[in-house]
DOBA-830470 format. One line per 4 residues: number of its first residue (from 0); their letters; for each residue x, z, y of N, C-alpha, C, O. Coordinates in steps of 0.2 Angstrom, whole numbers. Layout:
! DOBA-830470
NUM	A	X:Z:Y:X:Z:Y:X:Z:Y:X:Z:Y ~ ...
//
This chain:
! DOBA-830470
0	MSRI	-348:226:-107:-342:223:-109:-337:225:-104:-338:223:-98 ~ -331:228:-105:-326:230:-100:-322:224:-98:-321:219:-103 ~ -321:224:-92:-316:218:-90:-309:220:-89:-307:226:-88 ~ -305:215:-91:-298:217:-91:-295:214:-84:-296:208:-83
4	ALPN	-292:218:-81:-289:216:-74:-283:213:-75:-278:215:-78 ~ -282:207:-73:-276:202:-73:-272:203:-67:-275:204:-61 ~ -266:203:-67:-262:203:-61:-263:197:-56:-264:192:-59 ~ -263:199:-50:-264:193:-45:-258:189:-44:-253:192:-41
8	VEVA	-258:184:-48:-252:180:-47:-253:174:-43:-258:170:-43 ~ -249:173:-38:-249:168:-33:-245:162:-35:-239:163:-36 ~ -248:156:-36:-245:150:-38:-243:146:-31:-247:145:-27 ~ -237:145:-31:-234:142:-25:-236:134:-25:-235:131:-30
12	TPAQ	-239:132:-20:-240:124:-20:-234:121:-19:-229:123:-16 ~ -234:114:-20:-228:110:-19:-226:110:-12:-220:110:-10 ~ -231:111:-7:-229:111:0:-225:118:2:-221:118:6 ~ -227:123:-3:-224:130:-1:-217:131:-5:-213:135:-3
16	RGGI	-215:126:-9:-209:127:-13:-203:125:-8:-204:121:-4 ~ -198:128:-10:-192:126:-6:-189:119:-7:-191:116:-12 ~ -185:117:-2:-183:110:-2:-179:109:-8:-179:103:-11 ~ -175:114:-10:-170:113:-16:-174:112:-22:-173:108:-27
20	GRFV	-180:116:-23:-184:116:-29:-187:109:-30:-187:106:-35 ~ -190:106:-24:-193:100:-24:-188:94:-26:-189:90:-30 ~ -182:95:-24:-176:90:-25:-174:91:-33:-174:85:-36 ~ -174:97:-35:-172:98:-42:-177:95:-47:-176:92:-52
24	QRYG	-184:96:-45:-189:94:-49:-190:86:-49:-192:83:-54 ~ -188:83:-44:-188:76:-43:-182:72:-46:-183:67:-49 ~ -176:75:-45:-170:71:-46:-166:75:-52:-161:72:-53 ~ -168:81:-54:-164:85:-58:-161:81:-65:-155:81:-66
28	WSYV	-166:78:-68:-164:74:-74:-159:68:-73:-155:67:-77 ~ -160:65:-67:-155:60:-65:-148:62:-65:-143:59:-67 ~ -147:68:-62:-140:71:-61:-138:73:-68:-132:73:-70 ~ -142:76:-72:-140:77:-79:-138:71:-83:-133:72:-87
32	FIAP	-141:66:-82:-139:60:-86:-132:57:-83:-128:55:-87 ~ -131:58:-77:-124:55:-74:-119:60:-74:-113:59:-72 ~ -120:67:-76:-115:72:-76:-109:70:-80:-104:72:-78 ~ -110:68:-87:-104:67:-91:-99:62:-87:-93:63:-87
36	SMIV	-102:56:-84:-98:51:-81:-94:54:-75:-88:53:-74 ~ -98:59:-71:-95:62:-65:-90:67:-67:-85:67:-64 ~ -91:70:-73:-86:75:-75:-79:71:-77:-74:73:-75 ~ -80:66:-81:-74:62:-83:-71:59:-77:-64:59:-76
40	FTVF	-74:56:-72:-71:54:-66:-68:59:-62:-62:58:-60 ~ -71:65:-61:-67:70:-57:-61:73:-61:-56:74:-57 ~ -61:74:-67:-56:76:-71:-50:72:-72:-44:73:-71 ~ -51:65:-73:-46:61:-75:-44:56:-69:-39:52:-70
44	ILLP	-48:55:-64:-47:51:-58:-46:54:-52:-41:54:-48 ~ -52:58:-50:-52:61:-43:-46:66:-42:-42:66:-38 ~ -46:71:-47:-41:76:-46:-34:74:-47:-30:76:-43 ~ -32:69:-52:-26:67:-52:-24:63:-45:-18:63:-43
48	AISS	-29:59:-42:-27:56:-36:-26:60:-31:-21:59:-27 ~ -30:66:-30:-28:71:-25:-22:74:-26:-18:75:-21 ~ -20:76:-32:-14:79:-34:-8:74:-32:-3:76:-30 ~ -9:68:-34:-4:63:-32:-2:62:-24:3:62:-22
52	LIIA	-8:63:-21:-7:62:-13:-3:68:-11:1:68:-6 ~ -5:74:-14:-1:80:-12:6:80:-14:11:82:-10 ~ 8:77:-20:15:76:-22:19:72:-17:25:72:-17 ~ 15:67:-14:18:62:-10:22:65:-4:26:62:-1
56	FQDV	20:71:-2:23:75:3:27:80:1:29:85:5 ~ 29:80:-6:33:86:-8:39:83:-12:39:77:-14 ~ 44:87:-13:50:86:-17:49:89:-24:50:96:-24 ~ 47:86:-29:45:89:-35:51:89:-40:53:83:-41
60	QLRG	53:94:-43:58:94:-48:56:95:-55:50:97:-56 ~ 60:93:-60:57:93:-67:56:100:-69:51:101:-73 ~ 59:105:-66:57:112:-68:51:115:-65:49:121:-66 ~ 48:111:-61:42:113:-58:42:115:-51:38:117:-47
64	QTRW	49:116:-48:50:118:-41:48:113:-36:50:107:-37 ~ 45:115:-31:42:110:-26:44:113:-19:44:119:-18 ~ 45:108:-15:45:110:-7:43:104:-3:43:98:-5 ~ 40:106:2:37:101:7:42:97:11:47:100:13
68	VGFD	41:91:11:46:86:14:43:82:19:46:78:22 ~ 37:82:20:33:78:25:33:71:23:31:69:17 ~ 35:67:28:35:59:26:42:57:24:43:51:24 ~ 46:61:22:53:59:19:52:55:13:56:50:12
72	NFVE	47:56:9:47:52:3:45:45:5:47:40:1 ~ 41:44:10:39:37:12:44:33:15:45:27:14 ~ 48:37:19:54:34:22:59:32:16:62:27:17 ~ 60:36:11:65:35:6:62:29:2:66:25:-1
76	AFTS	56:28:1:53:23:-3:55:16:0:56:11:-4 ~ 55:16:7:57:9:10:64:8:11:66:3:12 ~ 68:13:11:75:13:13:80:14:7:86:11:7 ~ 78:17:2:83:18:-4:83:12:-8:79:8:-8
80	QQGV	88:12:-12:90:7:-17:90:0:-14:87:-5:-17 ~ 93:-1:-9:94:-7:-6:87:-11:-5:87:-17:-6 ~ 82:-8:-3:76:-11:-1:72:-14:-7:69:-19:-6 ~ 73:-11:-13:69:-14:-19:62:-13:-18:58:-18:-20
84	FVDA	59:-8:-15:52:-7:-14:50:-13:-9:44:-15:-10 ~ 53:-14:-4:51:-20:0:51:-26:-3:46:-30:-2 ~ 56:-28:-8:55:-34:-12:49:-34:-16:46:-39:-17 ~ 48:-28:-19:42:-27:-23:36:-29:-20:31:-32:-22
88	LKNT	35:-26:-13:29:-28:-9:29:-35:-8:23:-38:-9 ~ 34:-39:-6:34:-46:-5:32:-50:-12:28:-54:-12 ~ 35:-48:-17:33:-51:-24:26:-50:-26:22:-54:-28 ~ 23:-44:-24:16:-42:-26:12:-47:-21:7:-49:-24
92	LFYT	13:-47:-15:9:-51:-11:9:-58:-13:4:-62:-13 ~ 15:-61:-14:15:-68:-17:11:-69:-23:7:-74:-23 ~ 12:-65:-28:8:-65:-34:1:-65:-33:-3:-68:-36 ~ -1:-60:-28:-8:-59:-27:-12:-65:-24:-17:-67:-26
96	VVTV	-8:-67:-18:-11:-73:-15:-12:-79:-19:-17:-82:-19 ~ -7:-81:-23:-7:-87:-27:-12:-86:-33:-17:-91:-34 ~ -12:-81:-36:-17:-80:-42:-24:-79:-40:-29:-82:-43 ~ -25:-75:-34:-32:-74:-32:-35:-81:-30:-41:-83:-32
100	VANV	-32:-85:-26:-34:-91:-23:-35:-96:-29:-41:-99:-29 ~ -31:-96:-34:-31:-101:-39:-37:-99:-44:-41:-103:-46 ~ -37:-93:-45:-43:-90:-50:-50:-91:-47:-54:-94:-51 ~ -51:-90:-41:-57:-91:-38:-59:-98:-38:-65:-100:-39
104	FVAL	-54:-102:-36:-55:-110:-35:-57:-112:-42:-62:-116:-43 ~ -53:-111:-47:-54:-113:-54:-61:-111:-57:-65:-114:-60 ~ -62:-104:-56:-69:-101:-58:-75:-105:-55:-80:-107:-58 ~ -74:-106:-48:-80:-110:-45:-81:-117:-47:-86:-119:-48
108	TIAA	-75:-120:-48:-75:-127:-51:-78:-128:-58:-83:-132:-59 ~ -76:-123:-62:-79:-124:-69:-86:-122:-69:-90:-125:-73 ~ -88:-116:-65:-95:-114:-65:-99:-120:-63:-105:-121:-65 ~ -97:-123:-58:-101:-129:-55:-102:-135:-60:-107:-138:-60
112	LIQP	-96:-136:-64:-97:-141:-69:-102:-139:-75:-105:-143:-78 ~ -102:-132:-76:-106:-130:-81:-114:-130:-79:-118:-131:-83 ~ -115:-129:-73:-122:-128:-70:-127:-133:-72:-132:-132:-74 ~ -125:-140:-72:-130:-145:-74:-132:-145:-81:-136:-149:-83
116	LGKH	-128:-142:-85:-129:-143:-92:-135:-139:-95:-138:-135:-91 ~ -137:-140:-101:-143:-137:-104:-141:-130:-105:-136:-127:-105 ~ -147:-126:-107:-146:-119:-108:-141:-117:-113:-137:-113:-112 ~ -142:-120:-119:-138:-119:-125:-130:-121:-123:-126:-118:-125
120	AQTF	-129:-127:-120:-123:-129:-118:-119:-124:-113:-113:-122:-114 ~ -123:-121:-108:-120:-116:-104:-118:-110:-108:-113:-107:-106 ~ -122:-108:-112:-121:-102:-116:-114:-103:-120:-110:-99:-120 ~ -114:-109:-123:-108:-110:-127:-101:-110:-123:-96:-107:-125
124	FRAA	-102:-114:-117:-96:-114:-113:-94:-107:-110:-88:-105:-109 ~ -99:-103:-108:-98:-97:-105:-94:-92:-110:-89:-89:-109 ~ -97:-93:-117:-93:-89:-122:-86:-91:-123:-82:-87:-124 ~ -85:-98:-123:-79:-101:-125:-74:-99:-120:-68:-97:-121
128	YYLP	-76:-99:-113:-71:-97:-108:-70:-89:-108:-65:-87:-105 ~ -75:-86:-110:-74:-78:-110:-70:-75:-115:-68:-70:-115 ~ -70:-79:-121:-66:-76:-127:-59:-74:-125:-57:-69:-127 ~ -55:-78:-121:-48:-75:-120:-48:-68:-116:-43:-65:-116
132	AVTS	-54:-67:-113:-54:-61:-109:-54:-54:-113:-52:-49:-111 ~ -56:-55:-120:-56:-49:-124:-49:-49:-128:-48:-44:-132 ~ -45:-53:-127:-38:-53:-130:-34:-48:-125:-34:-48:-119 ~ -30:-44:-129:-25:-39:-125:-20:-43:-121:-18:-48:-122
136	AVII	-19:-40:-115:-15:-43:-110:-8:-43:-113:-4:-47:-111 ~ -6:-38:-117:1:-38:-120:2:-44:-125:7:-47:-125 ~ -4:-46:-129:-3:-51:-133:-2:-58:-129:2:-62:-131 ~ -6:-58:-124:-6:-64:-120:1:-65:-116:4:-70:-116
140	GVVW	4:-59:-114:11:-59:-112:16:-61:-117:21:-65:-115 ~ 15:-59:-123:20:-61:-128:20:-68:-129:25:-72:-130 ~ 14:-71:-130:13:-78:-131:16:-82:-125:20:-87:-127 ~ 15:-80:-119:18:-84:-113:26:-83:-113:29:-87:-111
144	RWIF	28:-77:-116:35:-76:-116:38:-81:-121:44:-84:-120 ~ 35:-83:-127:37:-88:-131:37:-95:-129:41:-99:-130 ~ 32:-96:-125:31:-103:-122:37:-104:-117:39:-110:-116 ~ 39:-99:-113:44:-100:-108:51:-99:-111:56:-99:-107
148	NAQW	51:-98:-117:58:-96:-120:63:-102:-119:61:-108:-120 ~ 69:-101:-117:73:-106:-114:76:-110:-120:78:-116:-119 ~ 76:-107:-126:80:-111:-132:74:-115:-136:75:-121:-137 ~ 69:-111:-138:64:-115:-143:57:-114:-140:52:-114:-144
152	GLLN	56:-113:-134:50:-112:-131:46:-119:-131:49:-124:-130 ~ 39:-119:-131:35:-125:-131:36:-129:-124:36:-135:-125 ~ 36:-125:-119:37:-129:-112:43:-133:-112:43:-139:-110 ~ 49:-130:-114:55:-134:-114:55:-139:-119:58:-145:-118
156	FVLG	52:-138:-124:51:-144:-129:47:-150:-126:49:-156:-127 ~ 42:-148:-123:38:-154:-120:42:-157:-114:42:-163:-114 ~ 46:-153:-110:50:-156:-105:55:-161:-108:57:-166:-106 ~ 58:-158:-114:63:-162:-117:61:-169:-120:65:-174:-120
160	LVGI	54:-170:-121:52:-176:-123:52:-181:-118:52:-187:-119 ~ 52:-179:-112:53:-184:-106:59:-184:-103:60:-186:-97 ~ 64:-181:-106:71:-181:-104:73:-176:-99:78:-177:-96 ~ 69:-171:-98:71:-165:-94:75:-160:-98:73:-158:-103
164	HPVA	80:-158:-95:85:-152:-98:81:-146:-98:77:-144:-94 ~ 82:-141:-103:79:-135:-104:80:-131:-97:85:-131:-94 ~ 75:-127:-96:75:-123:-90:74:-115:-92:71:-114:-96 ~ 78:-111:-89:78:-104:-90:73:-101:-86:74:-98:-81
168	WLAD	67:-102:-88:61:-100:-85:61:-92:-83:59:-90:-78 ~ 63:-88:-88:62:-81:-87:69:-78:-86:70:-71:-87 ~ 74:-82:-84:81:-79:-83:83:-81:-76:88:-78:-73 ~ 81:-86:-73:83:-88:-67:79:-84:-61:73:-85:-61
172	PDIV	83:-81:-57:79:-77:-52:75:-81:-47:71:-78:-44 ~ 77:-87:-46:73:-91:-41:67:-94:-44:62:-95:-40 ~ 65:-94:-50:59:-96:-53:55:-92:-57:50:-93:-60 ~ 58:-86:-59:55:-82:-64:48:-79:-61:44:-79:-65
176	LGAV	48:-77:-55:42:-75:-52:36:-80:-52:31:-79:-54 ~ 39:-86:-51:34:-92:-51:32:-93:-58:26:-95:-59 ~ 36:-92:-63:34:-93:-70:29:-88:-72:24:-90:-75 ~ 30:-82:-70:25:-77:-72:18:-78:-68:13:-77:-71
180	TLST	19:-80:-62:12:-82:-58:9:-88:-62:3:-88:-62 ~ 13:-93:-64:10:-99:-67:6:-97:-73:1:-100:-75 ~ 9:-92:-77:5:-90:-83:-2:-87:-82:-6:-88:-86 ~ -2:-84:-76:-9:-81:-74:-13:-87:-72:-19:-87:-73
184	VLSA	-11:-91:-68:-15:-97:-65:-18:-101:-71:-23:-103:-70 ~ -14:-102:-76:-16:-107:-81:-20:-103:-86:-23:-106:-91 ~ -21:-97:-86:-26:-93:-90:-33:-94:-87:-34:-93:-81 ~ -38:-95:-91:-45:-96:-88:-47:-90:-85:-47:-85:-88
188	PATG	-50:-90:-79:-53:-84:-76:-60:-82:-78:-65:-84:-75 ~ -60:-79:-84:-66:-79:-88:-71:-75:-84:-77:-77:-84 ~ -70:-69:-81:-75:-65:-78:-78:-69:-72:-84:-69:-71 ~ -74:-73:-68:-76:-76:-63:-81:-82:-65:-86:-83:-61
192	IVLF	-79:-86:-70:-83:-91:-73:-90:-89:-75:-95:-92:-73 ~ -90:-83:-78:-97:-80:-80:-101:-78:-75:-107:-80:-74 ~ -98:-75:-70:-102:-72:-64:-104:-78:-60:-110:-78:-57 ~ -100:-82:-58:-102:-88:-54:-107:-92:-57:-112:-94:-54
196	SAAM	-107:-93:-64:-112:-97:-67:-118:-94:-67:-123:-97:-66 ~ -118:-87:-68:-125:-84:-68:-128:-84:-61:-134:-84:-60 ~ -123:-83:-56:-126:-83:-49:-129:-90:-47:-134:-90:-44 ~ -125:-95:-49:-128:-102:-48:-135:-103:-51:-139:-106:-48
200	NSIP	-136:-101:-57:-142:-102:-60:-148:-98:-57:-153:-99:-58 ~ -146:-93:-54:-151:-88:-51:-154:-91:-44:-159:-89:-41 ~ -151:-97:-41:-153:-100:-35:-159:-104:-37:-159:-108:-41 ~ -165:-103:-33:-171:-107:-34:-170:-114:-33:-166:-117:-29
204	NDFY	-173:-118:-38:-172:-126:-37:-175:-129:-31:-174:-134:-29 ~ -180:-125:-28:-183:-127:-22:-178:-130:-16:-179:-135:-13 ~ -172:-126:-16:-167:-128:-11:-164:-135:-13:-163:-139:-8 ~ -163:-136:-19:-160:-142:-21:-165:-148:-21:-163:-153:-19
208	EAAD	-171:-146:-22:-176:-152:-22:-177:-154:-14:-178:-160:-13 ~ -177:-149:-10:-177:-151:-3:-171:-155:0:-172:-159:4 ~ -165:-153:-3:-159:-157:-1:-160:-164:-4:-157:-169:-1 ~ -163:-165:-10:-163:-171:-13:-168:-176:-9:-167:-182:-8
212	LEGA	-173:-173:-6:-178:-177:-2:-174:-179:5:-176:-184:8 ~ -169:-175:7:-165:-177:13:-160:-182:11:-156:-184:16 ~ -159:-183:5:-154:-188:3:-147:-185:3:-142:-188:3 ~ -146:-178:2:-140:-175:1:-136:-176:-5:-139:-177:-10
216	SAFR	-129:-177:-5:-125:-179:-11:-124:-172:-15:-126:-167:-12 ~ -121:-173:-21:-120:-167:-25:-115:-162:-22:-116:-156:-22 ~ -110:-165:-19:-105:-161:-15:-108:-157:-9:-107:-151:-8 ~ -112:-161:-6:-116:-158:0:-120:-152:-2:-120:-147:1
220	KWWS	-124:-153:-7:-128:-147:-10:-124:-142:-12:-126:-136:-11 ~ -118:-143:-15:-114:-138:-18:-111:-134:-12:-110:-128:-12 ~ -109:-138:-6:-106:-135:-1:-111:-131:4:-109:-125:6 ~ -117:-134:5:-121:-131:10:-126:-126:7:-129:-122:10
224	ITLP	-127:-127:0:-132:-122:-3:-129:-117:-8:-130:-111:-7 ~ -125:-120:-12:-123:-116:-18:-118:-110:-15:-119:-104:-16 ~ -113:-113:-11:-108:-108:-9:-111:-103:-4:-109:-97:-5 ~ -115:-104:1:-117:-99:5:-122:-94:1:-121:-88:2
228	LIKP	-125:-96:-4:-130:-92:-8:-126:-87:-13:-129:-82:-15 ~ -120:-89:-15:-117:-85:-20:-111:-81:-16:-107:-78:-20 ~ -112:-80:-10:-107:-76:-6:-106:-69:-9:-100:-67:-9 ~ -111:-65:-10:-111:-59:-13:-107:-58:-19:-102:-54:-20
232	VTLY	-108:-63:-24:-104:-63:-30:-97:-65:-29:-92:-63:-32 ~ -96:-70:-24:-89:-72:-22:-85:-66:-19:-79:-65:-21 ~ -88:-62:-15:-85:-56:-13:-83:-51:-19:-77:-49:-19 ~ -87:-50:-23:-86:-46:-29:-80:-49:-33:-75:-45:-35
236	VVVL	-80:-55:-34:-75:-58:-38:-68:-58:-35:-63:-57:-38 ~ -68:-59:-28:-62:-59:-24:-59:-52:-24:-53:-51:-26 ~ -63:-47:-23:-61:-40:-23:-58:-38:-30:-53:-35:-31 ~ -62:-40:-35:-60:-39:-42:-53:-42:-44:-49:-38:-46
240	YTIA	-52:-48:-42:-46:-51:-44:-40:-49:-39:-34:-48:-42 ~ -42:-47:-33:-36:-44:-29:-34:-38:-31:-28:-37:-31 ~ -38:-33:-33:-36:-27:-36:-32:-28:-42:-27:-24:-43 ~ -34:-32:-47:-30:-33:-53:-24:-36:-52:-19:-34:-55
244	SFEV	-23:-41:-47:-17:-44:-45:-12:-39:-42:-6:-39:-43 ~ -14:-34:-37:-10:-29:-34:-8:-24:-40:-2:-22:-39 ~ -11:-23:-45:-10:-18:-50:-6:-22:-56:-6:-18:-61 ~ -4:-28:-56:-1:-31:-61:5:-27:-64:9:-25:-60
248	FDKI	5:-26:-70:11:-22:-73:12:-24:-80:18:-26:-82 ~ 7:-25:-85:9:-26:-92:12:-33:-93:16:-34:-97 ~ 10:-38:-89:12:-45:-90:20:-45:-88:24:-48:-91 ~ 21:-42:-83:28:-41:-80:33:-38:-85:38:-40:-87
252	IVMV	30:-32:-88:34:-28:-92:35:-32:-99:41:-31:-102 ~ 30:-35:-101:31:-39:-108:35:-45:-107:39:-47:-111 ~ 34:-49:-102:38:-56:-101:45:-55:-99:49:-58:-101 ~ 46:-50:-94:53:-49:-92:54:-41:-92:54:-38:-87
256	PTGV	55:-38:-98:55:-31:-99:61:-28:-95:60:-22:-92 ~ 67:-31:-94:72:-28:-91:73:-31:-84:77:-28:-80 ~ 68:-35:-82:68:-38:-75:74:-43:-74:79:-43:-78 ~ 74:-47:-69:79:-51:-67:81:-50:-60:78:-53:-55
260	GNST	85:-45:-59:86:-42:-52:80:-39:-49:76:-35:-52 ~ 79:-41:-43:73:-39:-39:68:-44:-39:62:-43:-36 ~ 69:-50:-43:64:-55:-43:58:-54:-46:53:-57:-44 ~ 57:-50:-51:51:-48:-54:49:-41:-53:44:-39:-56
264	EVIV	52:-38:-48:49:-31:-46:43:-32:-42:42:-35:-37 ~ 37:-28:-45:31:-28:-41:30:-20:-40:34:-16:-42 ~ 25:-19:-36:24:-12:-34:23:-7:-40:26:-2:-40 ~ 19:-9:-45:17:-5:-50:24:-4:-55:25:2:-57
268	TQIY	27:-9:-56:33:-8:-60:38:-4:-56:42:0:-59 ~ 39:-4:-49:43:0:-46:41:7:-46:45:12:-46 ~ 34:8:-46:32:15:-46:33:18:-53:35:24:-54 ~ 33:14:-58:34:16:-65:42:18:-66:44:23:-68
272	RTGF	46:14:-63:53:15:-64:55:21:-59:60:25:-62 ~ 52:22:-54:54:28:-49:52:34:-52:55:39:-52 ~ 46:34:-55:43:40:-57:45:42:-64:46:48:-66 ~ 45:37:-69:46:39:-76:53:37:-79:55:39:-84
276	QQFR	57:34:-75:64:33:-77:69:37:-72:74:39:-75 ~ 67:37:-66:72:41:-61:69:48:-60:73:52:-57 ~ 63:49:-62:60:56:-61:60:58:-54:60:64:-52 ~ 59:54:-49:58:55:-42:50:55:-41:48:50:-38
280	YGVA	47:60:-43:39:60:-43:36:59:-36:31:56:-35 ~ 40:62:-31:37:62:-24:37:55:-21:33:53:-18 ~ 43:52:-22:44:45:-20:39:40:-23:36:36:-20 ~ 38:41:-30:33:37:-34:26:38:-31:23:33:-31
284	SAQA	24:44:-30:18:45:-27:17:42:-20:11:40:-19 ~ 22:42:-16:22:39:-10:21:32:-10:17:29:-7 ~ 24:29:-15:23:22:-16:16:20:-19:14:15:-17 ~ 14:24:-23:7:23:-25:2:24:-20:-3:20:-20
288	FVLF	3:28:-15:-1:29:-9:-1:23:-5:-6:21:-2 ~ 5:20:-4:6:14:0:2:8:-4:-2:4:0 ~ 2:8:-10:-2:3:-14:-9:4:-13:-13:-1:-12 ~ -12:10:-13:-19:11:-11:-21:9:-4:-26:6:-4
292	LMIS	-16:10:1:-18:8:7:-18:1:8:-23:-2:11 ~ -14:-3:4:-14:-10:5:-20:-13:2:-23:-17:5 ~ -22:-10:-4:-28:-13:-7:-34:-11:-3:-39:-15:-2 ~ -34:-5:0:-40:-3:5:-41:-8:11:-46:-10:12
296	VVAI	-35:-9:14:-35:-14:20:-37:-21:18:-41:-24:21 ~ -34:-23:12:-36:-30:10:-44:-30:8:-47:-35:10 ~ -46:-25:5:-53:-25:3:-58:-25:9:-63:-28:9 ~ -56:-21:14:-60:-21:20:-60:-28:24:-66:-30:26
300	IQFR	-54:-31:24:-54:-38:27:-59:-43:23:-62:-47:26 ~ -58:-42:16:-63:-47:12:-70:-45:13:-74:-50:13 ~ -72:-39:14:-79:-37:15:-81:-40:22:-87:-42:22 ~ -77:-40:27:-79:-42:33:-80:-50:33:-84:-53:36
304	FFRS	-76:-53:29:-76:-60:29:-81:-63:24:-84:-68:26 ~ -82:-60:18:-87:-63:14:-94:-60:14:-98:-62:10 ~ -95:-54:18:-101:-51:18:-107:-56:20:-106:-60:24 ~ -113:-55:17:-118:-59:18:-125:-56:17:-125:-51:13
308	DVEY	-130:-57:21:-136:-54:21:-141:-59:18:-147:-59:19 ~ -139:-64:14:-143:-69:12:-148:-66:7:-146:-63:2 ~ -154:-68:7:-159:-66:2:-163:-72:0:-165:-76:4 ~ -164:-73:-7:-169:-78:-9:-172:-76:-15:-176:-81:-18
//
């Protein structure tokens, strides 16, 4: 019987394969799965962000003509229009500090009140508090606009029952920003409540049982056990609410669409008016970059303050 000669094929062992081949063989499918999300992120977020940063240093005309102006757009952002952008920065900081502190405090308090309840009761209250979060921010803004209406609003009606004259909540420049801020504070911080409640339930009961043996009070256990162990979640909630507050836009536009002087100007509304009403794209991009720097600095400070290596 004749023998058929087969070609001498050398099979490379895993040790002989290149580093790239081993990497693709091990992680290739992982990158295939995340590729759609990465493509969407690159096209709709990363590239526009880089383009906006470039435009911040250019004078862009409607006809597409551009010229480099360096930091002139940043200087113009802070000096033009009688310092409107500076007022917007102050208003944004006020709104952010008040709403973030209030939302985190309220979320912690409500989550602590829910924690001792049974499993089904906790589920009910979590769902009840989270329901408003699925409602459009525009609808919520419209509702609060009617509540603050100076003529037939619910708030002035209640004040009239105790003999207080109607207040122009959304027309008085001295109180309009406070009214908008109050509408946010009085809205249940749904995300924070759910996250804090879940974090508190994940803490082992051994810590609380040991504290009971030492005779610790309920507040002492909450202060010395619960708060330190939920620091990672606290960091996430604080950063989340801070970014949302810095980027407030829809509620301002819905409740006071024409504004009340500079009293209701925040950074994002100023970016919108500069870019899409005045067509000064370079200045608007510079303002957006300032907002990005502010959020980054505040987030770094928060990470330094709330970071924790606690494991349980």
